[in-house]
RODO-2510 file (C-alpha; in nm, 4 decimals, decimal comma):
residues 587
     n   res          X          Y          Z
     1     m    -0,9977    -3,0032    11,0624
     2     v    -1,2877    -3,1785    11,1862
     3     r    -1,0229    -3,4997    11,1946
     4     n    -0,8015    -3,2840    11,4291
     5     i    -1,1113    -3,1638    11,6959
     6     f    -1,1783    -3,5823    11,6536
     7     f    -0,8061    -3,6314    11,7445
     8     l    -0,8005    -3,3867    12,0171
     9     i    -1,1905    -3,4817    12,2002
    10     l    -1,0349    -3,8429    12,1744
    11     l    -0,7416    -3,7071    12,4077
    12     v    -0,9041    -3,5401    12,6430
    13     l    -1,1926    -3,8389    12,6500
    14     l    -0,8457    -4,0869    12,7205
    15     g    -0,7064    -3,8899    12,9909
    16     v    -1,0080    -3,8041    13,1658
    17     s    -1,0288    -4,1832    13,1626
    18     l    -0,6831    -4,2513    13,2972
    19     y    -0,7126    -3,9983    13,5444
    20     l    -1,0740    -4,1260    13,6987
    21     n    -0,9896    -4,4956    13,6621
    22     p    -0,6194    -4,5634    13,7249
    23     n    -0,6991    -4,9295    13,7195
    24     f    -0,7512    -4,9078    13,3286
    25     q    -0,3893    -4,7990    13,2668
    26     t    -0,2367    -5,1335    13,2104
    27     i    -0,4707    -5,1994    12,9851
    28     a    -0,4421    -4,8939    12,7507
    29     a    -0,0441    -4,9338    12,8296
    30     g    -0,0699    -5,2847    12,7121
    31     i    -0,2689    -5,1442    12,3687
    32     a     0,0096    -4,8890    12,3383
    33     i     0,2642    -5,1067    12,3242
    34     l     0,0810    -5,3274    12,1006
    35     l     0,0608    -5,0850    11,8586
    36     f     0,3697    -4,9299    11,9066
    37     g     0,5058    -5,3268    11,7798
    38     m     0,2869    -5,3398    11,5090
    39     i     0,4504    -5,0033    11,3596
    40     m     0,8035    -5,1396    11,4248
    41     l     0,6671    -5,4606    11,2462
    42     e     0,5277    -5,2118    10,9927
    43     e     0,8364    -5,0228    10,9290
    44     g     1,0625    -5,3637    10,9786
    45     f     0,8442    -5,5420    10,6593
    46     r     0,9227    -5,1531    10,4236
    47     v     1,2718    -5,2374    10,4019
    48     f     1,2255    -5,5578    10,2328
    49     t     0,8935    -5,4411    10,0337
    50     k     1,1833    -5,2248     9,8183
    51     g     1,2499    -5,5740     9,6255
    52     p     1,1273    -5,9407     9,6900
    53     l     0,7323    -5,7851     9,8364
    54     q     0,7271    -5,5418     9,4958
    55     n     0,8029    -5,8268     9,2555
    56     i     0,5809    -6,1073     9,4721
    57     l     0,2857    -5,8545     9,4649
    58     r     0,3253    -5,7555     9,1108
    59     k     0,3997    -6,1083     8,9701
    60     a     0,1019    -6,2614     9,1295
    61     t    -0,2053    -6,0640     9,0148
    62     d    -0,2109    -6,2247     8,6479
    63     k    -0,4413    -6,5000     8,8161
    64     l    -0,7157    -6,4069     9,0890
    65     y    -0,6200    -6,7539     9,2742
    66     k    -0,2435    -6,6203     9,2735
    67     s    -0,3711    -6,2868     9,4365
    68     i    -0,6185    -6,4274     9,6862
    69     s    -0,3297    -6,7002     9,8038
    70     t    -0,0314    -6,4117     9,7773
    71     g    -0,2535    -6,1428     9,9433
    72     a    -0,3307    -6,4123    10,2698
    73     v    -0,0147    -6,5628    10,3014
    74     i     0,1986    -6,1899    10,2957
    75     t    -0,0644    -6,0848    10,5325
    76     a    -0,0257    -6,3718    10,7690
    77     l     0,3540    -6,3345    10,7611
    78     m     0,3694    -5,9482    10,8294
    79     q     0,0757    -5,9366    11,0355
    80     s    -0,0137    -5,6493    10,8613
    81     s    -0,3054    -5,6338    10,6520
    82     s    -0,2710    -5,2682    10,6557
    83     l     0,0845    -5,2572    10,4783
    84     v    -0,0753    -5,4858    10,2402
    85     s    -0,3529    -5,2452    10,1428
    86     v    -0,1030    -4,9644    10,1280
    87     v     0,1193    -5,1338     9,8825
    88     t    -0,1781    -5,2436     9,6665
    89     i    -0,3088    -4,8872     9,6656
    90     s     0,0224    -4,7816     9,5417
    91     f     0,0621    -5,0390     9,2829
    92     i    -0,2939    -4,9874     9,1240
    93     s    -0,1940    -4,5871     9,1519
    94     a     0,1084    -4,6203     8,9485
    95     g    -0,0433    -4,8588     8,7260
    96     l     0,1765    -5,1441     8,8231
    97     i    -0,0950    -5,3871     8,8618
    98     s    -0,5173    -5,4427     8,7531
    99     l    -0,7885    -5,3607     8,9743
   100     a    -0,8746    -5,6760     8,9545
   101     g    -0,5356    -5,8343     9,0841
   102     g    -0,5751    -5,5699     9,3513
   103     i    -0,8902    -5,6653     9,4774
   104     g    -0,7986    -6,0101     9,4891
   105     l    -0,4974    -5,9142     9,6625
   106     i    -0,7228    -5,7317     9,9362
   107     f    -0,9250    -6,0247     9,9581
   108     g    -0,6372    -6,2763    10,0444
   109     a    -0,4994    -5,9921    10,3110
   110     n    -0,8857    -6,0764    10,4695
   111     i    -0,8223    -6,4014    10,5201
   112     g    -0,4267    -6,3445    10,6144
   113     t    -0,5187    -6,0867    10,9035
   114     t    -0,7263    -6,3899    11,0628
   115     a    -0,3742    -6,5203    11,1799
   116     t    -0,3226    -6,2560    11,4536
   117     a    -0,6499    -6,3989    11,6219
   118     w    -0,4582    -6,7846    11,6018
   119     l    -0,1285    -6,6147    11,7257
   120     v    -0,3062    -6,4750    12,0054
   121     a    -0,5336    -6,7463    12,0938
   122     v    -0,2956    -7,0393    12,0844
   123     f     0,0542    -6,8803    12,1964
   124     g    -0,0213    -6,5166    12,3781
   125     l    -0,2847    -6,6867    12,6142
   126     k    -0,1679    -6,9637    12,6418
   127     i     0,2034    -6,9403    12,7601
   128     k     0,3761    -6,6828    12,9419
   129     i     0,4231    -6,4366    12,6648
   130     s     0,6203    -6,2190    12,8415
   131     a     0,9624    -6,4645    12,8215
   132     l     0,9026    -6,4889    12,4538
   133     a     0,8566    -6,0950    12,4105
   134     m     1,1800    -6,0072    12,6130
   135     p     1,4527    -6,2065    12,3882
   136     m     1,2917    -6,0648    12,0946
   137     l     1,3316    -5,6957    12,1915
   138     v     1,6913    -5,7607    12,3058
   139     f     1,7830    -5,9107    11,9692
   140     g     1,5488    -5,6619    11,7997
   141     v     1,7558    -5,3633    11,9266
   142     i     2,1035    -5,5067    11,8972
   143     f     1,9940    -5,5680    11,4957
   144     s     1,8431    -5,2501    11,4542
   145     f     2,1699    -5,0660    11,5774
   146     q     2,3669    -5,1750    11,2579
   147     k     2,4295    -5,0198    10,9712
   148     k     2,2869    -5,2613    10,6931
   149     a     1,9781    -5,1433    10,6187
   150     s     1,8312    -5,5841    10,6061
   151     f     1,9826    -5,5684    10,9503
   152     k     1,7919    -5,3029    11,0625
   153     g     1,4567    -5,4104    10,8932
   154     l     1,5289    -5,7241    11,0631
   155     g     1,5791    -5,5787    11,4117
   156     n     1,2655    -5,4005    11,3865
   157     i     1,0408    -5,7110    11,2788
   158     l     1,1754    -5,8400    11,5741
   159     a     1,1522    -5,5818    11,8221
   160     g     0,8078    -5,5477    11,6583
   161     l     0,7117    -5,9087    11,7267
   162     g     0,8803    -5,8354    12,1161
   163     f     0,6490    -5,5395    12,1600
   164     f     0,3444    -5,7384    12,0171
   165     f     0,3470    -6,0182    12,2720
   166     l     0,4585    -5,7735    12,5346
   167     g     0,1161    -5,5852    12,4853
   168     i    -0,0598    -5,8695    12,4955
   169     y     0,0719    -5,9772    12,8079
   170     y    -0,0336    -5,6298    12,9751
   171     m    -0,3134    -5,6649    12,8385
   172     k    -0,4128    -5,9770    12,9721
   173     e    -0,2557    -5,8693    13,3206
   174     g    -0,4837    -5,5165    13,3225
   175     f    -0,7847    -5,7279    13,2371
   176     e    -0,7039    -5,9322    13,5265
   177     v    -0,6554    -5,6500    13,7771
   178     f    -0,9813    -5,4300    13,5986
   179     k    -1,1921    -5,7740    13,6737
   180     q    -1,1325    -5,6742    14,0678
   181     y    -1,3078    -5,3634    14,0429
   182     i    -1,5741    -5,3393    13,7156
   183     d    -1,6940    -5,6243    13,5455
   184     l    -1,7427    -5,5567    13,2094
   185     s    -1,9544    -5,8951    13,1681
   186     q    -2,2582    -5,7070    13,3227
   187     y    -2,3086    -5,4945    13,0335
   188     a    -2,3623    -5,8068    12,8114
   189     m    -2,6205    -5,7722    12,5571
   190     s    -2,8015    -6,1093    12,3776
   191     g    -2,9667    -6,1365    12,0888
   192     y    -2,9519    -5,9225    11,7228
   193     l    -2,9707    -5,6055    11,8956
   194     g    -2,6658    -5,7168    12,1062
   195     v    -2,4893    -5,8236    11,8021
   196     l    -2,5550    -5,4697    11,6281
   197     v    -2,4660    -5,2998    11,9221
   198     y    -2,1572    -5,4760    11,9578
   199     a    -2,0484    -5,4650    11,5928
   200     g    -2,1025    -5,0702    11,6339
   201     l    -1,8428    -5,0675    11,9076
   202     g    -1,5946    -5,2807    11,6972
   203     i    -1,6035    -5,0656    11,4218
   204     i    -1,5439    -4,7646    11,6471
   205     i    -1,2716    -4,9200    11,8644
   206     t    -1,0933    -5,0471    11,5141
   207     t    -1,1237    -4,6798    11,3580
   208     v    -0,9604    -4,5667    11,6975
   209     l    -0,6933    -4,7973    11,6860
   210     q    -0,6697    -4,8288    11,3037
   211     s    -0,5869    -5,1792    11,3312
   212     s    -0,8424    -5,4266    11,3412
   213     s    -0,5049    -5,6751    11,4547
   214     a    -0,5087    -5,4890    11,7629
   215     t    -0,8784    -5,4539    11,8053
   216     l    -0,8844    -5,8637    11,7883
   217     a    -0,5971    -5,8536    12,0644
   218     l    -0,8032    -5,6773    12,2433
   219     i    -1,1314    -5,8849    12,2201
   220     l    -0,9435    -6,1866    12,2921
   221     t    -0,7292    -6,1117    12,5945
   222     a    -1,0903    -5,9444    12,7111
   223     l    -1,2764    -6,2127    12,6366
   224     a    -0,9975    -6,4382    12,8240
   225     a    -1,0547    -6,2757    13,1482
   226     g    -1,4308    -6,3282    13,1065
   227     q    -1,4933    -5,9207    13,0775
   228     i    -1,7374    -5,9651    12,7699
   229     e    -1,9352    -6,3085    12,6405
   230     y    -1,8562    -6,5009    12,4268
   231     e    -2,1450    -6,3808    12,1749
   232     n    -2,0435    -6,0287    12,1664
   233     a    -1,6851    -6,1127    12,1413
   234     l    -1,8490    -6,2660    11,7848
   235     a    -2,0157    -5,9459    11,7061
   236     l    -1,6985    -5,7276    11,8098
   237     a    -1,4661    -5,9405    11,6007
   238     i    -1,7430    -5,8993    11,2847
   239     g    -1,6836    -5,4618    11,3381
   240     a    -1,3175    -5,5105    11,3664
   241     n    -1,3122    -5,6107    11,0279
   242     v    -1,5313    -5,3512    10,8543
   243     g    -1,3262    -5,1237    11,0951
   244     t    -1,0251    -5,1943    10,9232
   245     t    -1,1066    -5,0621    10,5658
   246     i    -1,1417    -4,7118    10,7207
   247     t    -0,7248    -4,7557    10,6769
   248     a    -0,7469    -4,8474    10,3128
   249     v    -0,9975    -4,5001    10,2791
   250     l    -0,7344    -4,2848    10,4081
   251     g    -0,4370    -4,4354    10,2109
   252     a    -0,6154    -4,3762     9,9129
   253     l    -0,7442    -4,0412     9,9566
   254     g    -0,3659    -3,9133     9,7943
   255     s    -0,4049    -4,1510     9,5364
   256     n    -0,5966    -4,1499     9,1822
   257     s    -0,8796    -4,2892     9,0786
   258     a    -0,7406    -4,6440     9,0659
   259     g    -0,6298    -4,6194     9,4271
   260     k    -0,9655    -4,4733     9,5215
   261     r    -1,1490    -4,7653     9,3667
   262     l    -0,9571    -5,0089     9,5623
   263     a    -1,0381    -4,8709     9,8720
   264     i    -1,3853    -4,8653     9,7479
   265     a    -1,3788    -5,2522     9,6746
   266     h    -1,2190    -5,3155    10,0263
   267     f    -1,5050    -5,1256    10,1935
   268     i    -1,7734    -5,3113     9,9752
   269     f    -1,6150    -5,6613    10,0598
   270     n    -1,5914    -5,6180    10,4114
   271     s    -1,9052    -5,4473    10,4851
   272     i    -2,0935    -5,7299    10,2853
   273     t    -1,8624    -5,9746    10,5082
   274     g    -1,9745    -5,8131    10,8028
   275     l    -2,3644    -5,8007    10,6897
   276     v    -2,3471    -6,1771    10,5721
   277     a    -2,1664    -6,3026    10,9315
   278     i    -2,4325    -6,0484    11,1495
   279     a    -2,7741    -6,2254    10,9555
   280     l    -2,5486    -6,5419    10,9960
   281     i    -2,4056    -6,4889    11,3482
   282     f    -2,5781    -6,7547    11,5374
   283     p    -2,5979    -7,0574    11,2592
   284     l    -2,2427    -6,9740    11,2165
   285     a    -2,1544    -7,0120    11,6584
   286     k    -2,3411    -7,3364    11,6042
   287     a    -2,1081    -7,4623    11,2987
   288     v    -1,7897    -7,3201    11,5038
   289     n    -1,8833    -7,5227    11,7925
   290     y    -1,9185    -7,8563    11,5453
   291     l    -1,6043    -7,7933    11,3665
   292     s    -1,4417    -7,7634    11,7446
   293     d    -1,6210    -8,0570    11,8343
   294     s    -1,4199    -8,1617    11,5436
   295     l    -1,1011    -8,0613    11,6203
   296     h    -1,0906    -8,1167    11,9995
   297     i    -1,1255    -7,7550    12,1178
   298     a    -1,2918    -7,7364    12,4490
   299     p    -1,6330    -7,6028    12,4648
   300     t    -1,5017    -7,3319    12,7064
   301     n    -1,2232    -7,2654    12,5126
   302     y    -1,4007    -6,9226    12,3715
   303     t    -1,0700    -6,7585    12,2812
   304     l    -0,9807    -7,0467    12,0086
   305     k    -1,3099    -7,0591    11,8956
   306     l    -1,3238    -6,6936    11,8346
   307     a    -1,0519    -6,7074    11,6062
   308     l    -1,2259    -7,0564    11,4214
   309     f    -1,5085    -6,7789    11,3658
   310     h    -1,2867    -6,5258    11,2590
   311     t    -1,1530    -6,7369    11,0180
   312     i    -1,4783    -6,9348    10,8796
   313     f    -1,6543    -6,5240    10,8012
   314     n    -1,3775    -6,3632    10,6501
   315     v    -1,3389    -6,7234    10,4590
   316     l    -1,7244    -6,7173    10,3814
   317     g    -1,7002    -6,3205    10,2372
   318     v    -1,4342    -6,4571    10,0139
   319     l    -1,6504    -6,7554     9,8669
   320     i    -1,9448    -6,5267     9,8283
   321     m    -1,7638    -6,2281     9,6648
   322     l    -1,5781    -6,4791     9,3983
   323     p    -1,8899    -6,4806     9,1413
   324     f    -1,9322    -6,1123     9,1661
   325     i    -1,5579    -5,9879     9,1090
   326     k    -1,6143    -5,8955     8,7380
   327     n    -1,9216    -5,7287     8,8108
   328     l    -1,7842    -5,5013     9,1254
   329     e    -1,4610    -5,4278     8,9102
   330     r    -1,7274    -5,2681     8,6376
   331     f    -1,9346    -5,0703     8,8525
   332     l    -1,6225    -4,9256     8,9919
   333     l    -1,4886    -4,8365     8,7239
   334     r    -1,8223    -4,6744     8,6184
   335     f    -1,8424    -4,5214     8,9433
   336     f    -1,4808    -4,3657     8,9490
   337     t    -1,4221    -4,2803     8,5635
   338     k    -1,0742    -4,1562     8,4685
   339     t    -1,1963    -3,8035     8,4709
   340     k    -0,8345    -3,6663     8,4785
   341     q    -0,7551    -3,8574     8,1198
   342     t    -0,9912    -3,6370     7,9712
   343     k    -0,8686    -3,3263     8,1298
   344     d    -0,5888    -3,1409     7,9993
   345     v    -0,2346    -3,2632     8,0073
   346     h    -0,1240    -3,0124     8,2487
   347     e    -0,2725    -3,2234     8,5154
   348     p    -0,1029    -3,4773     8,6516
   349     k    -0,2632    -3,8171     8,5917
   350     y    -0,0247    -4,0679     8,7636
   351     l     0,1813    -3,8696     9,0455
   352     n     0,0156    -3,8749     9,3616
   353     t     0,1256    -3,9390     9,6935
   354     a    -0,0227    -4,2981     9,7310
   355     a     0,2435    -4,3667     9,4791
   356     l     0,5335    -4,2072     9,6973
   357     k     0,4858    -4,4687     9,9722
   358     f     0,7469    -4,6968     9,7426
   359     s     1,0080    -4,6314     9,5579
   360     g     0,9465    -4,9050     9,2327
   361     s     0,5602    -4,7168     9,2557
   362     a     0,7392    -4,3556     9,2824
   363     i     0,9904    -4,4012     8,9695
   364     t     0,6842    -4,6201     8,7495
   365     a     0,4917    -4,2979     8,8574
   366     l     0,7379    -4,0497     8,7220
   367     l     0,8019    -4,2581     8,4142
   368     k     0,4676    -4,2877     8,3110
   369     e     0,4148    -3,9102     8,3612
   370     s     0,6393    -3,8465     8,1742
   371     k     0,5400    -4,0941     7,8673
   372     y     0,2306    -3,9322     7,8963
   373     l     0,3537    -3,5584     7,8230
   374     f     0,5695    -3,6588     7,5509
   375     k     0,3215    -3,8569     7,3872
   376     k     0,0066    -3,6322     7,4362
   377     s     0,1727    -3,2722     7,4464
   378     i     0,5611    -3,2711     7,3014
   379     f     0,4490    -3,5558     6,9800
   380     e     0,1400    -3,2497     6,9338
   381     i     0,3461    -2,9440     6,9076
   382     v     0,6430    -3,0607     6,7289
   383     a     0,3902    -3,1746     6,4733
   384     h     0,1679    -2,8901     6,4642
   385     a     0,4979    -2,6710     6,4742
   386     l     0,5352    -2,8358     6,1294
   387     n     0,2449    -2,7937     6,0025
   388     i     0,1746    -3,1692     5,9865
   389     h    -0,1437    -3,3583     6,1399
   390     r    -0,0304    -3,6143     6,4069
   391     h    -0,2641    -3,9160     6,2105
   392     d    -0,0657    -3,8069     5,8774
   393     i     0,2908    -3,8966     6,1078
   394     r     0,0578    -4,2213     6,2940
   395     s    -0,0380    -4,3448     5,9078
   396     d     0,1780    -4,5592     5,6609
   397     e     0,1507    -4,2793     5,3653
   398     k     0,4869    -4,1756     5,1839
   399     l     0,6438    -3,8916     5,3830
   400     k     0,7072    -3,7139     5,0596
   401     a     0,3219    -3,7199     4,9700
   402     v     0,2331    -3,6146     5,3492
   403     i     0,4697    -3,3132     5,3366
   404     k     0,3206    -3,2026     4,9746
   405     k    -0,0287    -3,1931     5,0665
   406     s     0,0580    -3,0144     5,3933
   407     t     0,0659    -2,6578     5,3117
   408     e    -0,1673    -2,5068     5,5442
   409     d    -0,0703    -2,3090     5,8047
   410     f    -0,1687    -2,4001     6,1526
   411     q    -0,1130    -2,0792     6,2942
   412     i     0,0009    -2,2030     6,5840
   413     n     0,1819    -2,0284     6,8991
   414     v     0,4112    -2,2876     7,0564
   415     d     0,5174    -2,0674     7,3520
   416     e     0,1456    -2,0802     7,4325
   417     l     0,0857    -2,4326     7,4020
   418     y     0,4384    -2,4466     7,6197
   419     y     0,2918    -2,2505     7,9184
   420     s    -0,0793    -2,3814     7,9085
   421     k     0,0390    -2,7979     7,8334
   422     v     0,3786    -2,8327     7,9412
   423     k     0,5216    -2,5837     8,1980
   424     v     0,3261    -2,6937     8,4764
   425     i     0,3535    -3,0404     8,4318
   426     y     0,7280    -3,0244     8,4134
   427     g     0,7352    -2,8569     8,7023
   428     e     0,5697    -3,1498     8,8770
   429     i     0,7686    -3,4366     8,7461
   430     i     1,0772    -3,2493     8,8711
   431     k     0,9321    -3,1562     9,1968
   432     y     0,8134    -3,5287     9,2516
   433     a     1,0976    -3,6897     9,1068
   434     a     1,3166    -3,4667     9,3816
   435     i     1,0780    -3,5622     9,6656
   436     t     1,1366    -3,9265     9,5402
   437     e     1,5254    -3,9044     9,5455
   438     s     1,5169    -3,7238     9,8987
   439     e     1,2397    -3,9312    10,1169
   440     l     1,2905    -4,2788     9,9458
   441     r     1,5921    -4,5332     9,9723
   442     l     1,7198    -4,5817     9,6249
   443     n     1,9833    -4,8263     9,5227
   444     s     2,2141    -4,6661     9,2229
   445     k     2,0169    -4,8228     8,9319
   446     q     1,7096    -4,6320     9,0715
   447     i     1,8742    -4,2984     9,0907
   448     k     2,0068    -4,3558     8,7669
   449     a     1,6262    -4,4041     8,6262
   450     v     1,5256    -4,1224     8,8112
   451     t     1,8292    -3,9135     8,6820
   452     d     1,7097    -4,0514     8,3160
   453     i     1,3749    -3,9184     8,3846
   454     k     1,4603    -3,5516     8,4676
   455     i     1,7065    -3,5760     8,1549
   456     a     1,4383    -3,6752     7,9395
   457     n     1,1790    -3,3927     8,0457
   458     r     1,4416    -3,1273     8,0471
   459     k     1,5125    -3,2430     7,6840
   460     m     1,1708    -3,2355     7,6225
   461     v     1,1307    -2,8597     7,7356
   462     e     1,4462    -2,7594     7,4714
   463     i     1,2828    -2,9460     7,1787
   464     i     0,9734    -2,7306     7,2068
   465     k     1,1886    -2,4123     7,2458
   466     h     1,3544    -2,5172     6,9016
   467     s     1,0290    -2,6246     6,7484
   468     a     0,8934    -2,2463     6,8572
   469     d     1,1932    -2,0679     6,6280
   470     l     1,1645    -2,3366     6,3572
   471     n     0,7870    -2,2528     6,3462
   472     k     0,8172    -1,8938     6,3329
   473     n     1,0455    -1,9190     6,0135
   474     i     0,8002    -2,2119     5,8444
   475     t     0,5125    -1,9670     5,8828
   476     e     0,7520    -1,6755     5,7192
   477     i     0,8460    -1,8186     5,4160
   478     s     0,5596    -1,9690     5,3173
   479     n     0,4635    -1,6056     5,2563
   480     t     0,8038    -1,5112     5,0626
   481     g     0,7047    -1,7442     4,7211
   482     n     1,0538    -1,8628     4,7047
   483     e     1,0313    -2,2063     4,5986
   484     h     1,3919    -2,2847     4,6882
   485     l     1,3595    -2,1712     5,0270
   486     q     1,0208    -2,3793     5,0690
   487     k     1,2228    -2,6697     4,9286
   488     e     1,4717    -2,6412     5,2304
   489     y     1,2321    -2,5806     5,4726
   490     d     1,0121    -2,9069     5,3455
   491     s     1,3610    -3,1328     5,4055
   492     y     1,3636    -3,0151     5,7285
   493     r     0,9864    -3,0888     5,7857
   494     k     1,0315    -3,4082     5,6492
   495     k     1,3509    -3,5426     5,8634
   496     i     1,1507    -3,4446     6,1804
   497     t     0,8356    -3,5979     6,0468
   498     k     1,0377    -3,9348     5,9663
   499     v     1,1846    -3,9368     6,3815
   500     l     0,8635    -3,8555     6,4978
   501     r     0,6373    -4,1963     6,2616
   502     v     0,9858    -4,3928     6,3666
   503     i     0,9452    -4,3003     6,7355
   504     y     0,5862    -4,3611     6,7483
   505     f     0,6160    -4,6941     6,5909
   506     f     0,8767    -4,7555     6,8287
   507     r     0,6728    -4,7170     7,1449
   508     t     0,3790    -4,8772     7,0227
   509     e     0,5102    -5,1470     6,7767
   510     n     0,6091    -5,5418     6,9340
   511     n     0,8996    -5,4932     6,6977
   512     v     1,0772    -5,2822     6,9266
   513     e     1,4295    -5,3925     6,7817
   514     k     1,3616    -5,2912     6,4371
   515     y     1,2889    -4,9177     6,4973
   516     a     1,5398    -4,9096     6,7613
   517     e     1,7388    -4,9586     6,5349
   518     k     1,6450    -4,7093     6,2882
   519     l     1,6424    -4,4522     6,5568
   520     k     1,9875    -4,5272     6,6090
   521     k     2,0796    -4,4945     6,2654
   522     l     1,8545    -4,1457     6,2496
   523     k     2,0409    -4,0208     6,5512
   524     k     2,4063    -4,0833     6,3921
   525     e     2,3087    -3,9012     6,1164
   526     a     2,2007    -3,5918     6,2914
   527     k     2,5043    -3,5511     6,4707
   528     a     2,6939    -3,6082     6,1891
   529     n     2,5412    -3,2879     6,0528
   530     l     2,5807    -3,0882     6,3577
   531     r     2,9239    -3,1155     6,2375
   532     q     2,9301    -3,0689     5,8808
   533     s     2,7581    -2,7645     5,6899
   534     n     2,4713    -2,8288     5,4350
   535     t     2,5718    -2,8191     5,0913
   536     s     2,2425    -2,7412     4,9337
   537     i     2,2492    -2,4012     5,1515
   538     d     2,5842    -2,3401     5,0084
   539     r     2,4934    -2,4044     4,6466
   540     l     2,1585    -2,1583     4,6947
   541     i     2,3781    -1,8912     4,8187
   542     r     2,6524    -1,8866     4,5359
   543     k     2,3889    -1,8659     4,2884
   544     d     2,1899    -1,6201     4,4770
   545     l     1,8792    -1,7462     4,4753
   546     i     1,8561    -1,6641     4,8264
   547     t     1,9254    -1,3821     5,0288
   548     a     2,1710    -1,3307     5,3311
   549     k     1,8757    -1,2960     5,6164
   550     e     1,7124    -1,5928     5,4401
   551     a     2,0651    -1,7870     5,4838
   552     s     2,1356    -1,7307     5,7992
   553     s     1,7613    -1,8633     5,9309
   554     l     1,8630    -2,1470     5,6722
   555     f     2,1143    -2,2193     5,9101
   556     n     2,0374    -2,1703     6,2225
   557     d     1,7603    -2,3725     6,1208
   558     y     1,9538    -2,6488     6,0330
   559     s     2,1289    -2,6822     6,3209
   560     n     1,7641    -2,6971     6,5243
   561     v     1,6276    -2,9427     6,2697
   562     n     1,9608    -3,2023     6,3738
   563     d     1,9399    -3,0614     6,7666
   564     i     1,5210    -3,1555     6,7637
   565     i     1,5848    -3,5209     6,6038
   566     s     1,9055    -3,6133     6,8421
   567     k     1,6651    -3,4988     7,1810
   568     l     1,3759    -3,6518     7,0329
   569     i     1,5566    -3,9675     7,0021
   570     d     1,7072    -3,9706     7,3260
   571     v     1,3911    -3,8753     7,5286
   572     a     1,2598    -4,1820     7,2912
   573     e     1,5327    -4,4146     7,4284
   574     l     1,5372    -4,2659     7,7906
   575     l     1,1515    -4,3541     7,8252
   576     y     1,0783    -4,6242     7,6359
   577     a     1,3747    -4,8401     7,5834
   578     k     1,4357    -4,9270     7,9497
   579     h     1,2903    -5,3411     7,9424
   580     d     1,4322    -5,3795     8,3288
   581     s     1,1377    -5,3516     8,5719
   582     l     1,1799    -5,0719     8,7721
   583     l     1,0829    -5,2880     9,0909
   584     d     1,2998    -5,5982     9,0271
   585     q     1,5573    -5,5993     9,3488
   586     k     1,8706    -5,5874     9,1403
   587     l     1,7838    -5,2141     8,9971
***
């Protein structure tokens, strides 16, 4: 509500400004064209995030120097620190990369975003940029009409760059015209008061434009036209750096605690960098003058000097924060604890809107949520339906001994457990899978991965229903005192417990192949049993050791047990036997 009111006020103020001062229109149009270009650039690069970018970001986070370098290079190429931030938040939310790796990418993105200032200062203000923009727009539109996704992406990138340069051209022209009527440089403020005021203005402008790159382009064109003083431009650039964290914060609103941690890390880093730059602005300005002389940059070439200043204070910020990354990580882990992990399983742990930004992170979130449901609920419900403690299943104790000592009736209601622990989260998983399939571009292997996840979840629900029937009969026969009947049900309990134990080791031990073979064998036996009658039950009937009703229950549960076993193994194979990365382009 507050955001909508703020947006409405902004529109009204913009409309009044354009009406009262028509000369401002060219500048405003230039900003709009530039922002539209950046949106197209981002959309174009999103096509390629499905494979290469995701792989690069995921694989480049095991070492800090690699994550910082990768963040810098990718941001410099894509001209969008916002896209890198959104991808990183999505990956962290889905548990694909660590917090430390994400922080490194964000640090690198801050260095990479300085490329915009150099691009504008070196090319945008030195050559006739409109001549460069027009061919890009022409070829961009041609490519964007192609059916192939990669061509469309390339078209959007070219058109985005074209609009980006065209926006700079109009902003530059607008300030030249605007200066004939109003000279903004008369509002220049010197000293630290001016630094604080203009840094605050930079934060506000970037918050409104949602792009530090657009703000920097605006600052550079205004500086080139002499509409702002060099000292104030430095402060505006610092403010733009702090203001860009708003994008990361907004991107993290729909994420889990991991995504929120990264957004806070981004805010802390940019704020500290900004404060250091403000405190050292005059010494840094002198350092820029010294380096400018060494690089043969003219003393009056303030646009290049601003680009140099922007690079220096961002690199300085990274150098200052590097020794404190571990402390920052510990602080964030304490500040944003994984509160959801301590709640009941019916609340999603990995399904969040941030992970839905990209196919790889969305599918990974689905897979992790399904694994969590199986580990925390299905495993517990099936074990307790058999009156077996989970720690006994996870132990190395002989199964015969486990069954023999497990005589206590747990008195659980499987149906109630289903409604309290499974039904809601199952619905959330299916809903999330539907959104992933309908709103994201998935290739054939990714579609199959989502389908497998949905099948696994459906089988989990079926397992619970079979377990409910089995549990009722296990409870009933314990009161009959019929040792022959008890022996049969103990054999049922032992079979399922054996499968649960193998599945536990299958998903927790390194020797996956060993337990995978065991599961295949058990699954084959269960399927064979479904097609054959139980000779021990036939013998009990012939010897009149059980009643007709008890025999009926035994036969039904014989099928149930083998069905439970088959479906448990199916779920384990669907969720845990996949070793191909969901982010690989070939997937």
